[in-house]
C-alpha positions as CSV (number, residue, x, y, z in Angstrom):
1,X,-13.3,4.4,19.0
2,X,-11.4,1.8,17.1
3,X,-13.3,-0.2,14.6
4,X,-12.7,-4.0,14.1
5,X,-10.7,-4.8,11.2
6,X,-13.3,-6.7,9.4
7,X,-15.5,-3.7,9.4
8,X,-12.4,-1.9,7.4
9,X,-11.1,-4.5,5.1
10,X,-13.3,-6.6,2.8
11,X,-12.2,-7.5,-0.5
12,X,-15.9,-7.9,-1.6
13,X,-16.0,-3.8,-0.9
14,X,-12.9,-3.1,-2.8
15,X,-9.5,-4.7,-3.1
16,X,-7.6,-1.3,-2.7
17,X,-6.6,0.0,0.6
18,X,-4.4,3.1,1.6
19,X,-2.3,2.2,4.8
20,X,-0.3,4.4,7.4
21,X,1.8,3.3,10.3
22,X,3.5,6.0,12.6
23,X,6.2,5.8,15.1
24,X,5.2,6.1,18.6
25,X,8.6,6.9,20.0
26,X,10.5,10.4,19.9
27,X,13.3,8.8,18.2
28,X,13.1,8.7,14.5
29,X,11.7,6.1,12.0
30,X,14.1,7.6,9.4
31,X,15.7,10.9,8.7
32,X,17.9,12.5,10.5
33,X,17.4,13.3,14.5
34,X,18.9,17.0,15.2
35,X,18.3,16.5,19.0
36,X,20.3,13.4,19.1
37,X,22.5,13.8,16.3
38,X,22.0,10.8,14.7
39,X,21.1,9.8,11.3
40,X,18.5,7.0,10.6
41,X,18.2,7.5,7.1
42,X,19.3,3.6,6.4
43,X,16.1,2.4,7.9
44,X,14.3,3.5,4.8
45,X,16.0,1.0,3.1
46,X,14.9,-1.7,5.6
47,X,11.6,-0.7,5.0
48,X,11.5,-0.6,1.3
49,X,13.5,-3.9,1.1
50,X,11.0,-5.6,3.3
51,X,7.8,-3.9,1.7
52,X,9.4,-5.5,-1.6
53,X,10.0,-8.9,-0.3
54,X,6.7,-9.2,1.2
55,X,5.1,-8.2,-2.2
56,X,6.8,-10.8,-3.8
57,X,5.6,-13.6,-1.6
58,X,1.9,-12.4,-0.4
59,X,-0.7,-12.0,-3.0
60,X,-0.8,-8.3,-2.1
61,X,0.4,-5.8,-4.4
62,X,2.2,-2.6,-3.8
63,X,0.3,0.5,-5.9
64,X,2.3,3.1,-4.4
65,X,4.6,3.8,-1.2
66,X,6.3,6.6,0.3
67,X,8.8,6.2,3.6
68,X,9.1,9.4,5.5
69,X,11.0,10.4,8.9
70,X,8.3,9.2,11.1
71,X,5.8,7.2,9.3
72,X,5.5,5.5,6.1
73,X,2.4,5.3,3.5
74,X,1.2,2.2,1.2
75,X,-1.5,1.8,-1.1
76,X,-2.1,-2.2,-1.4
77,X,-4.2,-4.3,-3.7
78,X,-5.6,-7.8,-2.5
79,X,-5.3,-10.2,-5.4
80,X,-7.5,-12.7,-4.4
81,X,-7.7,-14.4,-7.9
82,X,-3.8,-15.0,-7.5
83,X,-4.3,-16.6,-3.9
84,X,-6.8,-19.1,-5.2
85,X,-4.6,-20.2,-8.0
86,X,-1.8,-21.0,-6.3
87,X,-0.8,-24.8,-6.0
88,X,-0.4,-26.1,-2.4
89,X,3.4,-26.1,-2.8
90,X,3.6,-22.5,-4.0
91,X,1.7,-21.5,-0.7
92,X,4.0,-23.6,1.5
93,X,7.2,-21.9,-0.3
94,X,5.7,-18.2,0.0
95,X,4.5,-18.7,3.8
96,X,7.9,-20.2,4.8
97,X,9.8,-17.6,3.3
98,X,9.2,-15.7,6.4
99,X,8.1,-18.5,9.1
100,X,9.3,-21.8,10.1
101,X,7.0,-24.5,9.4
102,X,5.7,-27.3,11.8
103,X,7.2,-30.6,11.3
104,X,4.4,-32.3,9.4
105,X,4.7,-29.5,6.9
106,X,8.6,-30.2,6.7
107,X,7.8,-33.7,6.0
108,X,5.1,-32.7,3.2
109,X,8.0,-30.8,1.5
110,X,10.1,-33.6,1.5
111,X,7.6,-35.6,-0.1
112,X,7.3,-38.1,2.9
113,X,4.4,-40.9,2.7
114,X,1.7,-39.2,5.1
115,X,-1.4,-40.7,6.8
116,X,-4.8,-39.9,5.5
117,X,-5.1,-37.7,8.7
118,X,-1.9,-36.3,8.3
119,X,-2.4,-35.3,4.7
120,X,-5.8,-33.5,5.4
121,X,-4.3,-31.7,8.5
122,X,-1.6,-30.7,5.9
123,X,-4.3,-29.2,3.6
124,X,-6.0,-27.4,6.6
125,X,-2.9,-25.8,7.2
126,X,-2.0,-24.8,3.9
127,X,-5.6,-23.2,3.3
128,X,-5.2,-21.1,6.4
129,X,-1.7,-19.8,4.8
130,X,-3.3,-19.1,1.5
131,X,-5.9,-16.9,3.2
132,X,-3.1,-15.1,5.0
133,X,-1.1,-14.6,2.1
134,X,-3.9,-12.6,0.9
135,X,-4.4,-10.5,4.1
136,X,-3.4,-7.1,4.3
137,X,-3.4,-7.5,8.3
138,X,-0.7,-10.3,8.0
139,X,1.4,-8.1,5.1
140,X,1.5,-5.3,7.7
141,X,2.2,-7.3,10.8
142,X,5.2,-9.0,9.2
143,X,6.5,-5.5,7.9
144,X,6.0,-3.7,11.3
145,X,7.3,-6.6,13.1
146,X,10.5,-6.6,11.6
147,X,11.3,-3.1,11.4
148,X,10.3,-2.8,15.0
149,X,12.5,-5.5,15.9
150,X,15.6,-4.4,13.9
151,X,15.1,-0.6,15.2
152,X,14.8,-1.9,18.8
153,X,17.9,-3.7,18.3
154,X,19.7,-0.9,17.0
155,X,18.4,1.4,19.7
156,X,19.3,-1.0,22.4
157,X,15.7,-0.8,24.0
158,X,12.5,-2.5,24.4
159,X,9.0,-1.6,24.3
160,X,6.4,-0.4,21.5
161,X,7.9,1.4,18.1
162,X,4.7,1.9,16.2
163,X,1.4,3.7,17.3
164,X,-0.6,0.8,17.8
165,X,-2.5,-0.4,14.8
166,X,-1.7,0.8,11.4
167,X,-4.7,3.0,9.9
168,X,-6.3,1.7,6.9
169,X,-8.7,3.1,4.7
170,X,-10.8,1.5,2.0
171,X,-10.4,3.2,-1.8
172,X,-13.7,2.3,-3.2
173,X,-13.5,3.8,-6.9
174,X,-11.3,4.9,-9.3
175,X,-11.3,8.3,-8.0
176,X,-10.4,7.6,-4.7
177,X,-7.3,5.2,-6.0
178,X,-6.0,8.0,-8.1
179,X,-6.3,10.5,-5.0
180,X,-4.6,8.1,-2.5
181,X,-1.7,6.8,-4.6
182,X,-1.0,10.7,-5.5
183,X,-1.1,11.9,-2.0
184,X,1.2,9.0,-0.9
185,X,3.8,9.4,-4.0
186,X,3.8,13.2,-3.6
187,X,4.3,13.0,0.5
188,X,8.2,14.5,0.2
189,X,7.3,16.9,-2.2
190,X,4.5,18.3,-0.3
191,X,6.7,18.1,2.8
192,X,9.2,20.3,1.1
193,X,12.0,17.4,1.5
194,X,12.0,17.3,-2.4
195,X,11.6,19.3,-5.3
196,X,10.0,16.9,-7.6
197,X,8.7,13.4,-7.9
198,X,11.9,12.1,-9.6
199,X,14.0,13.2,-6.5
200,X,11.7,11.8,-4.0
201,X,13.9,9.2,-2.4
202,X,12.2,5.9,-1.2
203,X,9.0,6.4,-3.1
204,X,7.0,4.5,-5.6
205,X,6.7,7.1,-8.2
206,X,10.5,7.6,-8.4
207,X,11.0,3.8,-8.8
208,X,8.6,4.2,-11.7
209,X,10.2,7.0,-13.3
210,X,13.7,5.3,-13.2
211,X,12.2,2.2,-14.8
212,X,11.2,4.5,-17.6
213,X,14.0,6.4,-18.0
214,X,16.2,2.8,-18.1
215,X,13.9,1.3,-20.5
216,X,12.6,-1.3,-18.0
217,X,9.2,-3.2,-18.4
218,X,8.1,-1.8,-15.0
219,X,9.4,-1.2,-11.3
220,X,10.4,-4.2,-9.3
221,X,7.8,-5.2,-6.9
222,X,5.1,-2.8,-8.1
223,X,1.7,-3.6,-9.4
224,X,2.2,-2.3,-13.0
225,X,-0.3,0.1,-14.8
226,X,-2.8,-1.5,-17.1
227,X,-4.1,1.3,-18.9
228,X,-7.9,2.5,-19.0
229,X,-10.6,0.0,-17.9
230,X,-12.0,-2.3,-20.7
231,X,-12.8,-5.9,-21.2
232,X,-10.2,-8.2,-20.8
233,X,-7.9,-6.0,-19.3
234,X,-4.9,-7.4,-17.8
235,X,-4.4,-7.3,-14.1
236,X,-3.0,-4.0,-12.8
237,X,-3.8,-0.4,-12.1
238,X,-6.6,0.9,-14.3
239,X,-4.7,4.0,-15.6
240,X,-2.1,4.6,-18.2
241,X,1.3,5.0,-16.6
242,X,1.9,8.2,-18.0
243,X,-1.2,9.9,-17.6
244,X,-0.5,9.0,-13.8
245,X,3.1,10.5,-14.0
246,X,1.8,13.6,-15.6
247,X,-1.2,13.9,-13.0
248,X,1.4,13.5,-10.1
249,X,3.9,16.1,-11.8
250,X,1.0,18.7,-12.1
251,X,-0.2,18.0,-8.5
252,X,3.1,18.3,-7.0
253,X,3.6,22.0,-8.8
254,X,0.3,23.2,-7.1
255,X,0.7,21.7,-3.6
256,X,4.2,22.6,-2.2
257,X,3.7,23.6,1.3
258,X,6.6,26.2,1.0
259,X,5.8,27.1,-2.2
260,X,2.2,27.5,-3.6
261,X,2.1,27.3,-7.2
262,X,-0.3,29.0,-9.5
263,X,-2.7,26.4,-11.5
264,X,-1.5,26.4,-15.3
265,X,-3.8,26.5,-17.9
266,X,-3.1,22.7,-19.2
267,X,-4.6,20.2,-17.0
268,X,-3.6,16.3,-17.3
269,X,-6.2,14.5,-19.5
270,X,-6.7,11.9,-16.7
271,X,-8.7,14.4,-14.7
272,X,-11.3,14.4,-17.5
273,X,-11.6,10.7,-17.7
274,X,-12.0,10.6,-13.9
275,X,-14.7,13.2,-13.7
276,X,-12.6,15.9,-11.8
277,X,-12.1,19.5,-12.7
278,X,-8.9,20.9,-11.1
279,X,-10.4,22.4,-7.9
280,X,-12.1,19.0,-7.0
281,X,-9.2,17.4,-7.8
282,X,-6.9,19.3,-5.7
283,X,-9.4,19.4,-3.0
284,X,-9.9,15.6,-2.9
285,X,-6.2,15.2,-2.7
286,X,-5.6,17.5,0.0
287,X,-8.3,15.5,2.3
288,X,-7.3,11.8,1.3
289,X,-6.5,11.0,4.9
290,X,-10.2,11.9,6.1
291,X,-12.3,9.0,7.2
292,X,-11.6,4.8,6.8
293,X,-13.7,5.1,3.7
294,X,-13.0,7.3,0.4
295,X,-15.1,7.4,-2.7
296,X,-18.3,8.6,-4.0
297,X,-21.7,8.7,-2.3
298,X,-22.9,5.7,-4.4
299,X,-19.3,3.8,-3.9
300,X,-19.9,4.1,-0.2
301,X,-23.5,3.1,0.0
302,X,-22.7,0.1,-2.0
303,X,-19.7,-1.0,0.2
304,X,-21.3,-0.4,3.6
305,X,-23.3,-3.6,3.8
306,X,-20.0,-5.7,2.4
307,X,-18.3,-4.0,5.5
308,X,-20.9,-5.0,8.0
309,X,-21.2,-1.3,8.7
310,X,-25.1,0.9,8.1
311,X,-23.9,4.4,8.9
312,X,-23.2,6.5,5.8
313,X,-19.6,7.6,6.6
314,X,-16.2,8.3,5.0
315,X,-15.1,11.0,2.8
316,X,-17.3,11.5,-0.1
317,X,-15.8,12.6,-3.2
318,X,-18.0,14.9,-5.3
319,X,-19.1,13.7,-8.6
320,X,-19.6,15.9,-11.7
């Protein structure tokens, strides 16, 4: 039975979420359809471009993404502080990048003199938009609606393109976040359509590696890595980038579906910091998509009342 989105997403429980959308039709979201002898590879570019554009406007950051042949994964971070700090004019500019505003808002933008009632109504509208700019549901809606519309137009058909609602999974602690990000970034390697992370097209890990190789400060549109947690840590993913890339590379060499590797003696240092041994990490990584909550038992217990839920459920990560 489907759950209300409010019981799946709450920034009070965690700002991090793993989301998945799958194509409902037999025709491909991306990739090459052998039956129809037609390539849909260009649609990967549609999704990537739209993802990055939405991240630029919304107060929702992209931690990781992978665009596959009939589905895509994305790990998102809700940045509530950023949403609260936006000036009203910034909220309007960001929202109208994807929508047409009412005439009252157009007058507000032009600097027309508004009555007290009109100004109050403007503020009400803008505050609704502010909330939506920090909403994963609105982020995913604008992504999926756009891709469905473009795909239907290209396929000259109508009807549903996606399998109903997107799946969302709350990532309740650092262990869950690391496992979900690695799981997403290694989708092409695990499916044997890429040999290494750096050759995995349309993934965040490839974008981050290319940024490192070209001495750029970071991959465009992606939430940066801030380093190990500490006081006054800048906004960003709570790991060091190079530690994470080492972890992804090591994990990818163990988890190819067509080529089982052997676990070498050198384990990434980040596993020790997260409290994983190699077997626990690989087991967690392999089961990331289980349940709508993922975290240690204590993290799940803490999150349940914040999500309006009572039953202890979700995928529990073992604690050392």
